[in-house]
Backbone as a chain_set.jsonl record, in Angstrom:
{"seq": "XXXXXXXXXXXXXXXXXXXXXXXXXXXXXXXXXXXXXXXXXXXXXXXXXXXXXXXXXXXXXXXXXXXXXXXXXXXXXXXXXXXXXXXXXXXXXXXXXXXXXXXXXXXXXXXXXXXXXXXXXXXXXXXXXXXXXXXXXXXXXXXXXXXXXXXXXX", "coords": {"N": [[0.822, -1.199, 0.0], [1.97, 1.251, 0.763], [3.577, 1.85, -1.408], [2.016, 3.021, -3.407], [1.859, 5.604, -2.704], [4.211, 7.47, -3.327], [5.919, 9.574, -2.335], [7.463, 10.252, 0.624], [6.891, 11.747, 3.781], [8.036, 13.318, 6.865], [8.066, 11.468, 9.899], [5.86, 11.506, 12.773], [5.191, 11.454, 16.256], [2.255, 10.818, 17.99], [1.34, 13.084, 20.346], [0.545, 14.017, 23.778], [-0.512, 16.619, 23.662], [-1.653, 16.607, 21.174], [-3.897, 15.127, 21.427], [-7.406, 14.732, 22.105], [-10.358, 15.115, 24.218], [-11.406, 12.598, 23.955], [-9.332, 10.906, 23.973], [-7.937, 10.34, 21.694], [-6.196, 11.314, 18.624], [-6.834, 14.673, 17.858], [-9.044, 16.118, 15.453], [-7.981, 18.355, 14.085], [-5.271, 17.911, 13.728], [-5.031, 16.063, 11.717], [-5.187, 17.584, 9.505], [-2.982, 19.277, 9.772], [-0.72, 17.622, 9.802], [-0.039, 16.788, 7.075], [0.939, 19.265, 6.185], [2.891, 20.161, 8.06], [4.693, 18.06, 8.27], [5.593, 17.347, 5.766], [7.956, 16.672, 4.514], [9.233, 18.236, 2.622], [7.618, 18.035, 0.36], [6.019, 20.024, -0.921], [8.022, 21.979, -1.523], [9.543, 20.476, -3.291], [8.04, 20.618, -5.519], [7.857, 23.321, -6.298], [10.062, 24.761, -5.384], [12.056, 26.487, -2.908], [11.981, 29.295, -2.966], [9.679, 30.197, -4.168], [7.477, 31.854, -3.475], [8.805, 34.259, -3.085], [9.363, 34.825, -5.683], [6.973, 35.712, -6.576], [4.738, 34.074, -6.821], [2.352, 31.607, -5.686], [0.637, 28.822, -4.117], [-2.674, 28.277, -3.139], [-4.876, 26.608, -0.896], [-7.714, 25.271, -2.313], [-9.753, 23.471, -1.946], [-10.599, 20.804, 0.284], [-10.699, 17.467, 1.531], [-11.146, 15.246, 4.162], [-10.75, 11.958, 5.064], [-11.396, 9.842, 7.602], [-10.035, 6.902, 8.692], [-8.848, 5.106, 10.537], [-8.452, 5.085, 14.05], [-6.197, 7.218, 15.803], [-3.888, 7.03, 18.327], [-2.371, 8.326, 21.378], [1.142, 8.256, 21.433], [1.448, 6.724, 19.157], [3.196, 6.247, 16.09], [3.113, 8.165, 13.226], [3.149, 8.543, 9.684], [3.215, 10.693, 6.982], [2.393, 10.223, 3.557], [2.585, 10.941, 0.097], [0.712, 11.488, -2.949], [0.442, 12.544, -6.237], [-2.443, 13.302, -7.97], [-3.777, 14.615, -10.116], [-3.398, 17.221, -12.568], [-3.703, 20.515, -13.858], [-3.506, 23.568, -15.835], [-3.915, 25.51, -13.871], [-4.424, 24.284, -11.443], [-3.62, 21.783, -8.967], [-4.121, 18.425, -7.841], [-3.887, 16.446, -5.108], [-3.189, 13.709, -2.826], [-2.722, 12.991, 0.58], [-1.757, 10.312, 2.401], [-2.051, 9.264, 5.649], [-0.087, 7.231, 7.385], [-0.083, 4.554, 9.732], [2.256, 2.981, 11.985], [1.909, 0.294, 11.617], [1.468, 0.029, 8.957], [-1.119, 0.521, 8.157], [-3.575, 2.619, 6.672], [-4.423, 5.509, 8.205], [-5.749, 7.867, 7.656], [-7.0, 9.761, 4.872], [-6.074, 12.605, 3.237], [-7.266, 14.646, 1.064], [-6.577, 17.044, -1.386], [-7.051, 20.064, -3.246], [-5.142, 22.401, -4.867], [-4.769, 25.807, -5.824], [-3.181, 27.852, -8.232], [-1.614, 30.962, -7.627], [-1.138, 34.358, -8.505], [0.752, 36.394, -6.763], [1.02, 39.161, -6.81], [-1.392, 40.243, -7.548], [-3.061, 38.69, -6.166], [-4.75, 36.698, -7.177], [-6.06, 33.911, -9.083], [-3.898, 32.308, -11.441], [-2.277, 31.14, -14.428], [-0.081, 28.342, -14.169], [3.456, 28.431, -14.4], [5.283, 27.209, -17.28], [7.524, 25.66, -16.59], [7.062, 24.848, -13.88], [4.607, 23.564, -14.242], [5.401, 21.419, -15.895], [6.982, 20.039, -14.035], [5.038, 19.267, -12.156], [3.389, 17.614, -13.772], [5.243, 15.643, -14.477], [5.703, 14.508, -11.937], [3.114, 13.531, -11.42], [2.917, 11.536, -13.416], [5.031, 9.846, -12.646], [4.061, 9.007, -10.158], [1.683, 7.74, -10.924], [2.791, 5.526, -12.153], [3.384, 3.9, -10.063], [1.288, 2.3, -9.502], [-2.282, 1.584, -9.546], [-4.575, 3.905, -8.119], [-6.257, 3.077, -5.264], [-8.468, 4.096, -3.893], [-11.632, 5.81, -3.621], [-11.968, 8.992, -5.053], [-12.843, 12.128, -3.703], [-12.735, 14.706, -4.548], [-12.34, 16.584, -7.588], [-10.584, 17.654, -10.535], [-10.505, 19.203, -13.747]], "CA": [[0.0, 0.0, 0.0], [2.817, 2.437, 0.82], [4.173, 2.121, -2.71], [1.176, 3.858, -4.264], [2.074, 6.971, -2.214], [5.667, 7.402, -3.46], [6.695, 10.606, -1.644], [7.3, 10.109, 2.075], [7.191, 12.883, 4.645], [8.667, 13.015, 8.147], [7.173, 10.837, 10.877], [5.529, 12.24, 13.995], [4.588, 10.649, 17.317], [1.078, 11.481, 18.55], [1.649, 13.544, 21.704], [-0.57, 14.393, 24.659], [-1.083, 17.874, 23.178], [-2.389, 16.338, 19.936], [-5.083, 14.322, 21.746], [-8.572, 15.451, 22.626], [-11.016, 14.539, 25.391], [-11.722, 11.2, 23.684], [-8.103, 10.122, 24.096], [-7.301, 10.066, 20.4], [-5.725, 12.53, 17.977], [-7.857, 15.64, 17.51], [-9.215, 16.245, 14.008], [-7.181, 19.419, 13.473], [-3.928, 17.436, 13.401], [-5.08, 15.356, 10.435], [-4.958, 18.609, 8.496], [-1.653, 19.886, 9.889], [0.359, 16.66, 9.532], [0.468, 16.92, 5.704], [1.652, 20.535, 6.001], [4.04, 20.306, 8.95], [5.6, 16.914, 8.165], [5.527, 16.958, 4.354], [9.252, 16.247, 3.992], [9.517, 19.088, 1.47], [6.789, 17.713, -0.808], [5.675, 21.277, -1.601], [9.222, 22.58, -2.088], [10.003, 19.683, -4.432], [7.217, 21.015, -6.66], [8.013, 24.721, -6.72], [11.295, 25.373, -4.884], [11.917, 27.229, -1.649], [11.817, 30.735, -3.147], [8.561, 30.407, -5.085], [6.705, 33.036, -3.049], [9.655, 35.427, -3.351], [9.283, 35.08, -7.129], [5.68, 36.325, -6.853], [3.669, 33.102, -7.029], [2.126, 30.658, -4.603], [-0.555, 28.005, -4.251], [-3.604, 28.325, -2.017], [-5.795, 25.473, -0.848], [-9.036, 25.616, -2.829], [-10.727, 22.532, -1.405], [-9.958, 19.695, 0.995], [-11.573, 16.446, 2.094], [-10.42, 14.329, 5.042], [-11.456, 10.711, 5.341], [-10.832, 9.206, 8.787], [-10.184, 5.451, 8.521], [-8.404, 4.408, 11.749], [-8.193, 5.944, 15.196], [-4.783, 7.426, 16.125], [-3.773, 7.198, 19.773], [-1.139, 8.866, 21.93], [2.307, 7.385, 21.354], [1.57, 6.085, 17.855], [4.019, 6.901, 15.076], [2.379, 8.393, 11.985], [3.993, 9.024, 8.595], [2.459, 11.106, 5.799], [2.92, 9.857, 2.246], [1.874, 11.773, -0.86], [0.544, 11.057, -4.337], [-0.164, 13.525, -7.141], [-3.529, 12.647, -8.69], [-4.152, 15.286, -11.359], [-2.809, 18.546, -12.747], [-4.019, 21.299, -15.046], [-2.681, 24.784, -15.888], [-4.131, 26.37, -12.707], [-4.704, 23.508, -10.237], [-3.167, 20.405, -8.825], [-4.938, 17.617, -6.943], [-3.051, 15.402, -4.522], [-3.691, 13.106, -1.598], [-1.762, 12.582, 1.608], [-2.204, 9.198, 3.241], [-1.354, 9.23, 6.937], [0.113, 5.817, 7.704], [0.317, 4.096, 11.068], [3.46, 2.153, 11.935], [1.458, -1.032, 11.163], [1.223, 0.204, 7.516], [-2.52, 0.814, 7.892], [-3.867, 4.017, 6.374], [-5.276, 6.089, 9.247], [-6.575, 8.921, 7.065], [-6.676, 10.287, 3.55], [-6.299, 14.046, 3.178], [-7.297, 14.949, -0.367], [-6.498, 18.501, -1.482], [-6.873, 20.762, -4.518], [-4.432, 23.674, -4.706], [-4.902, 26.712, -6.962], [-2.016, 28.711, -8.423], [-1.927, 32.368, -7.358], [-0.208, 35.453, -8.785], [0.702, 37.112, -5.488], [0.967, 40.621, -7.002], [-2.807, 40.624, -7.625], [-3.731, 37.735, -5.286], [-5.795, 36.015, -7.946], [-5.564, 32.723, -9.768], [-3.137, 32.539, -12.673], [-1.708, 29.9, -14.96], [1.208, 27.87, -13.656], [4.521, 28.551, -15.404], [5.556, 25.959, -17.994], [8.516, 24.892, -15.827], [6.399, 24.217, -12.728], [3.607, 22.653, -14.792], [6.123, 20.205, -16.317], [7.373, 19.334, -12.799], [3.819, 18.654, -11.611], [2.989, 16.536, -14.679], [6.245, 14.583, -14.315], [5.417, 13.835, -10.675], [1.881, 12.769, -11.586], [3.234, 10.341, -14.21], [5.835, 8.963, -11.787], [3.189, 8.435, -9.13], [0.784, 6.793, -11.597], [3.539, 4.305, -12.471], [3.505, 3.084, -8.846], [0.093, 1.455, -9.395], [-3.593, 2.23, -9.536], [-5.012, 4.498, -6.854], [-7.355, 2.179, -4.895], [-9.515, 4.746, -3.111], [-12.495, 6.745, -4.324], [-11.629, 10.399, -4.814], [-14.003, 12.968, -3.401], [-12.531, 15.963, -5.262], [-11.974, 16.412, -8.991], [-10.265, 18.807, -11.383], [-10.536, 18.834, -15.175]], "C": [[0.864, 1.261, 0.0], [3.325, 2.847, -0.556], [3.329, 3.032, -3.592], [1.162, 5.323, -3.807], [3.586, 7.185, -2.18], [6.484, 8.431, -2.667], [6.414, 10.545, -0.145], [7.689, 11.38, 2.8], [7.878, 12.414, 5.917], [7.637, 12.433, 9.115], [6.968, 11.736, 12.09], [4.924, 11.248, 14.98], [3.412, 11.444, 17.89], [1.359, 11.799, 20.023], [0.37, 13.807, 22.496], [-1.301, 15.621, 24.118], [-1.913, 17.682, 21.913], [-3.705, 15.605, 20.195], [-6.199, 15.181, 22.334], [-9.188, 14.697, 23.8], [-11.4, 13.066, 25.193], [-10.494, 10.29, 23.744], [-7.477, 9.716, 22.778], [-6.933, 11.401, 19.739], [-6.898, 13.388, 17.534], [-7.879, 15.85, 16.004], [-8.309, 17.3, 13.38], [-5.791, 18.949, 13.067], [-3.897, 16.599, 12.125], [-4.837, 16.341, 9.293], [-3.541, 19.171, 8.569], [-0.515, 18.908, 9.6], [0.842, 16.752, 8.078], [1.259, 18.208, 5.466], [2.948, 20.582, 6.807], [5.086, 19.204, 8.789], [5.679, 16.416, 6.724], [6.858, 16.519, 3.77], [9.629, 16.978, 2.718], [8.752, 18.691, 0.209], [6.489, 18.981, -1.601], [6.908, 21.892, -2.26], [9.776, 21.792, -3.269], [9.216, 20.037, -5.696], [7.604, 22.384, -7.191], [9.335, 25.359, -6.288], [11.029, 26.26, -3.689], [11.593, 28.705, -1.838], [10.636, 31.094, -4.055], [7.76, 31.653, -4.733], [7.504, 34.308, -3.316], [9.633, 35.803, -4.831], [7.905, 35.603, -7.534], [4.528, 35.367, -7.089], [3.518, 32.218, -5.798], [0.954, 29.767, -4.992], [-1.373, 28.167, -2.985], [-4.456, 27.061, -2.058], [-7.169, 25.948, -1.303], [-10.12, 24.729, -2.22], [-9.973, 21.379, -0.746], [-11.029, 18.756, 1.539], [-10.716, 15.516, 2.931], [-11.31, 13.129, 5.317], [-10.723, 10.009, 6.478], [-11.096, 7.707, 8.707], [-9.833, 4.655, 9.768], [-8.123, 5.436, 12.835], [-6.68, 6.026, 15.443], [-4.671, 7.799, 17.601], [-2.418, 7.758, 20.182], [-0.037, 7.806, 21.858], [2.479, 6.697, 20.014], [2.424, 6.925, 16.903], [3.213, 6.964, 13.779], [3.33, 8.964, 10.932], [3.118, 9.424, 7.413], [3.181, 10.668, 4.526], [2.004, 10.493, 1.2], [1.792, 11.132, -2.248], [-0.152, 12.175, -5.112], [-1.206, 12.798, -7.985], [-3.831, 13.28, -10.042], [-3.583, 16.699, -11.363], [-3.467, 19.213, -13.948], [-3.246, 22.613, -14.954], [-2.899, 25.744, -14.714], [-4.221, 25.605, -11.39], [-3.864, 22.236, -10.187], [-3.939, 19.744, -7.694], [-4.054, 16.491, -6.419], [-3.733, 14.823, -3.299], [-2.504, 12.786, -0.7], [-2.412, 11.449, 2.386], [-1.383, 9.248, 4.514], [-1.31, 7.765, 7.365], [0.461, 5.617, 9.166], [1.564, 3.234, 10.895], [3.147, 0.737, 11.438], [1.21, -1.064, 9.652], [-0.254, 0.348, 7.165], [-2.663, 2.3, 7.575], [-4.855, 4.524, 7.418], [-6.225, 7.135, 8.68], [-6.081, 9.253, 5.672], [-7.048, 11.76, 3.542], [-6.144, 14.444, 1.714], [-7.421, 16.468, -0.531], [-6.39, 18.957, -2.931], [-6.252, 22.117, -4.197], [-4.594, 24.495, -5.983], [-3.7, 27.643, -7.016], [-2.419, 30.18, -8.34], [-0.79, 33.28, -7.815], [-0.294, 36.362, -7.566], [0.641, 38.631, -5.658], [-0.482, 41.111, -7.09], [-3.686, 39.715, -6.76], [-4.967, 37.114, -5.951], [-5.181, 34.809, -8.647], [-4.894, 33.106, -11.079], [-2.594, 31.204, -13.158], [-0.339, 29.626, -14.339], [2.246, 28.035, -14.76], [4.769, 27.192, -16.053], [6.511, 25.065, -17.209], [7.865, 24.149, -14.649], [5.351, 23.223, -13.201], [4.264, 21.335, -15.218], [6.56, 19.38, -15.109], [6.177, 18.598, -12.211], [3.378, 17.461, -12.464], [3.949, 15.359, -14.56], [5.985, 13.797, -13.029], [4.155, 12.99, -10.799], [2.157, 11.465, -12.34], [4.056, 9.341, -13.396], [4.956, 8.266, -10.75], [2.195, 7.44, -9.731], [1.489, 5.469, -11.894], [3.706, 3.399, -11.252], [2.282, 2.193, -8.622], [-1.181, 2.272, -9.372], [-3.902, 2.774, -8.144], [-6.279, 3.77, -6.416], [-8.522, 2.806, -4.133], [-10.378, 5.622, -4.021], [-12.014, 8.158, -4.016], [-12.913, 11.183, -4.619], [-13.939, 14.289, -4.179], [-12.102, 15.658, -6.692], [-11.514, 17.749, -9.577], [-10.281, 18.3, -12.826], [-9.221, 19.165, -15.831]], "O": [[0.538, 2.233, -0.681], [3.485, 4.034, -0.842], [3.87, 3.743, -4.438], [0.536, 6.173, -4.439], [4.191, 7.092, -1.111], [7.646, 8.168, -2.357], [5.285, 10.755, 0.299], [8.694, 12.013, 2.474], [8.257, 11.248, 6.033], [6.482, 12.859, 9.14], [7.788, 12.604, 12.391], [4.228, 10.314, 14.582], [3.565, 12.616, 18.235], [1.586, 10.901, 20.834], [-0.732, 13.816, 21.948], [-2.531, 15.673, 24.11], [-2.781, 18.501, 21.611], [-4.533, 15.474, 19.293], [-5.958, 16.208, 22.968], [-8.596, 13.748, 24.313], [-11.687, 12.367, 26.165], [-10.597, 9.073, 23.588], [-6.598, 8.856, 22.737], [-7.304, 12.471, 20.222], [-7.84, 12.896, 16.911], [-6.839, 15.769, 15.351], [-7.905, 17.14, 12.228], [-5.188, 19.522, 12.159], [-2.838, 16.445, 11.516], [-4.334, 15.959, 8.236], [-2.957, 19.506, 7.538], [0.562, 19.338, 9.188], [2.054, 16.791, 7.862], [2.159, 18.23, 4.627], [3.987, 20.997, 6.292], [6.249, 19.403, 9.139], [5.815, 15.216, 6.482], [6.898, 16.038, 2.637], [10.269, 16.409, 1.835], [9.2, 18.985, -0.899], [6.682, 19.013, -2.817], [6.854, 22.284, -3.426], [10.408, 22.367, -4.154], [9.676, 19.784, -6.809], [7.67, 22.585, -8.404], [9.685, 26.421, -6.801], [9.909, 26.726, -3.483], [10.988, 29.314, -0.955], [10.607, 32.176, -4.641], [7.404, 32.427, -5.621], [6.94, 35.322, -3.726], [9.856, 36.96, -5.188], [7.684, 35.907, -8.706], [3.451, 35.788, -7.511], [4.431, 32.097, -4.981], [0.357, 29.932, -6.055], [-0.825, 28.191, -1.883], [-4.721, 26.514, -3.129], [-7.722, 26.902, -0.754], [-11.251, 25.165, -2.004], [-8.868, 21.024, -1.154], [-12.109, 19.183, 1.948], [-9.675, 15.046, 2.471], [-12.458, 13.262, 5.742], [-9.562, 9.626, 6.332], [-12.251, 7.284, 8.658], [-10.457, 3.628, 10.035], [-7.617, 6.524, 12.561], [-5.97, 5.03, 15.308], [-5.284, 8.763, 18.059], [-1.445, 7.678, 19.432], [-0.249, 6.636, 22.175], [3.542, 6.137, 19.744], [2.372, 8.155, 16.92], [2.701, 5.953, 13.299], [4.207, 9.769, 11.247], [2.363, 8.602, 6.893], [4.407, 10.733, 4.431], [0.791, 10.573, 1.396], [2.657, 10.358, -2.659], [-1.194, 12.683, -4.698], [-0.899, 11.8, -8.637], [-4.109, 12.573, -11.011], [-3.323, 17.29, -10.315], [-3.757, 18.551, -14.945], [-2.402, 22.757, -14.07], [-2.142, 26.704, -14.57], [-4.106, 26.209, -10.323], [-3.457, 21.693, -11.214], [-4.352, 20.391, -6.731], [-3.537, 15.683, -7.191], [-4.719, 15.365, -2.8], [-1.439, 12.371, -1.158], [-3.488, 11.613, 2.96], [-0.154, 9.271, 4.463], [-2.333, 7.149, 7.663], [1.2, 6.401, 9.761], [1.884, 2.81, 9.784], [4.023, 0.06, 10.899], [0.782, -2.091, 9.125], [-0.608, 0.301, 5.987], [-1.957, 3.134, 8.141], [-5.981, 4.035, 7.51], [-7.354, 7.282, 9.146], [-4.913, 9.056, 5.338], [-8.194, 12.121, 3.808], [-5.031, 14.56, 1.2], [-8.264, 17.1, 0.105], [-5.721, 18.318, -3.743], [-6.763, 22.874, -3.372], [-4.562, 23.951, -7.087], [-3.251, 28.158, -5.993], [-3.432, 30.592, -8.906], [0.38, 33.008, -7.544], [-1.309, 37.029, -7.362], [0.244, 39.327, -4.723], [-0.772, 42.258, -6.75], [-4.891, 39.935, -6.634], [-6.048, 37.024, -5.369], [-3.963, 34.698, -8.787], [-5.264, 34.082, -11.731], [-2.469, 30.254, -12.384], [0.433, 30.534, -14.033], [1.946, 27.804, -15.931], [4.499, 26.151, -15.453], [6.329, 23.848, -17.166], [8.1, 22.956, -14.457], [5.217, 22.146, -12.619], [3.74, 20.259, -14.93], [6.513, 18.15, -15.154], [6.291, 17.438, -11.814], [3.032, 16.411, -11.924], [3.519, 14.205, -14.545], [6.039, 12.567, -13.028], [4.126, 11.852, -10.332], [1.676, 10.406, -11.938], [3.808, 8.136, -13.449], [5.103, 7.069, -10.505], [1.898, 6.414, -9.119], [0.858, 4.412, -11.887], [4.126, 2.25, -11.392], [2.243, 1.42, -7.665], [-1.157, 3.491, -9.2], [-3.536, 2.178, -7.131], [-7.287, 3.831, -7.12], [-9.467, 2.106, -3.769], [-9.918, 6.112, -5.052], [-11.695, 8.484, -2.872], [-13.925, 10.938, -5.275], [-14.968, 14.912, -4.437], [-11.56, 14.587, -6.967], [-11.979, 18.817, -9.18], [-10.091, 17.11, -13.08], [-9.051, 18.93, -17.027]]}, "num_chains": 1, "name": "protein.A"}
C-alpha cells in the first residue's frame, strides 16, 4: 500500500497535546500533519523561493477521510501522491500511515495557483507545470489508486 504513495514525509509521534477529550488525535492534526511533516513535498514542486518570485498556491478545497483511530504514542507518517494537474490547479492526496502500515486517514487537497501581485488565480509557469505533470506520471507508475476520490479537477 505504501508504494502507491511514493513521496514520504517526516514521521511524527502522537503527543498528549495532539489528543482530545476522547483520548485520540484531535481532528485538526489530520490537516496539519500533511503541512508540517511533508518532507519538502511542496518545495520539491516549486522550490523554496517560489513566493519570493511572486507566485504561490492556495488550498481551494480539501476532504479528510478518517479510517483508523490514532492514539497517543503512535508513530504516523504522511505519504503523498499527485492525482491530477491542469494549468491552474493540482490535486493530490496525503495518506497518513500508522506504523502497522494501515492508512489512518486520507487528506485529499486541490491547490490553486496564485499570482501574489494581484492575489488572484493565474496559470502555472511551464517549468512548474512540467514538474507537476512529471510527478503525476511517476506516481501513476507506482500502481492504480485504490480509493475513491471525493474531489476532482478537469
